[in-house]
C-alpha angles and dihedrals in degrees: 000000000000092000115076116236113281115249093357120144105217089198086079091070101072098051089044091053089059087072085069092045091253121140100187118203092185134032119184122187111236113205096206136122129018127268103016132060124237142200132180114224116208090328089284107081134046111215119201124194118194128197100231092195086075097041114018121244090235090051096047098044096066090051092053091045090050093051090050091049092049089055100038104034106022092039096228100164094189092065111100094207134183119263119241121248121228091277093048095258122142094194127044128192113236096189138005101269119004123031135050132176139217127184125216133182109263109247118198103220146112123262126203128240130260110263093017116142108221119211120259094263092054092046089052092055092050092047088053090053092049091048090054091048093047091052092052118101111247117257113237091251094058110125123221115250105199120195098261139117108256095205098035097121091053092046093051090048089051090052088052090048096045091106094056129068119270116217107188097112144296095320097043096091095043088051091049090052090052092050092047091050093051099035093114092050092050093050091050092048092049089054090048090051092051092052093050099041094085092065099074112115140205112338126239133174105287132186094216101212111038095157121138092269089065096044113094119194113210114151123335099322124058120237129215119228134181104052095175091118100042112138151121112298142123111299089241087073085077102027099062088066093054113023115090105166150349094294091058091047091049092050091053092046092051092051097046109020088236127117113218117225114230090205091059090048087055089051092055091045089056091044091055092053095047092046089051091052091049092049095048093046091051088052094052094045090054123070109287142151133226095268128153091257092049092049091049091049091052089053090050091049091053093046093048093050091049090051092048090053092062112087112247093001127146116231117246120257105259131190 
């Protein structure tokens, strides 16, 4: 995020780092990623602060514990996992209600960009990582990730409220106008999602968002970062973001003995787009300012709605 966290006292970071035995002389804000907030401590640790009003503390903690277990117990070296604090925790509350922190080793590497199309060789490497992940027994902490729209209730309420003014901030009314314009499309796509949701198969451990923005290249083998959404789901939850043709499908099948279903990949592609719309609408209906992150999110909302309106289209990779 380019915006710093609202109402957050950055003086909380240094005493919290002491729970990891870290006495940081320098903390630099890192305006990267989307959703969480990041600092680099002494060039050695990557500090992530999450707003647990968006994703609950009790929901995020199992994901962080699972990433740590995949690294420590399953030996998956490509997992950039959180470090454990002195009490074994992977996530620490910074205040009573809103912010929580994880600490990761700082990895000097280069990440891709959202929406970037990697060449076949790079895709093959990522498919190999996913195949290894999908073959790994699930740690006890692994959360279920059912095929559902996390913000569906709010999205449906926004469709119902599209004829009345929205008062969240400067982008509330433009967002309402977009939703009103595309209300028919959204209702059709929600019906399409419901029809397809029964097709998902046997669950495995999935990363959830293995797009190029979460692939870090450091040395010969790529690494996967951002394990907030790790969980048990159909393998197509990961594969739709990577697979681009029969050769990719064959490579995955050879590595796992499983044949991916293109229809289920389409389901997860649609789910991503509808979840993005729900998340952006919730943002614009809540109090907000005209910040760079808000402006970028409004652009993504518009692009996603336009893509959903095209029959048979795939939604753009946002965030």
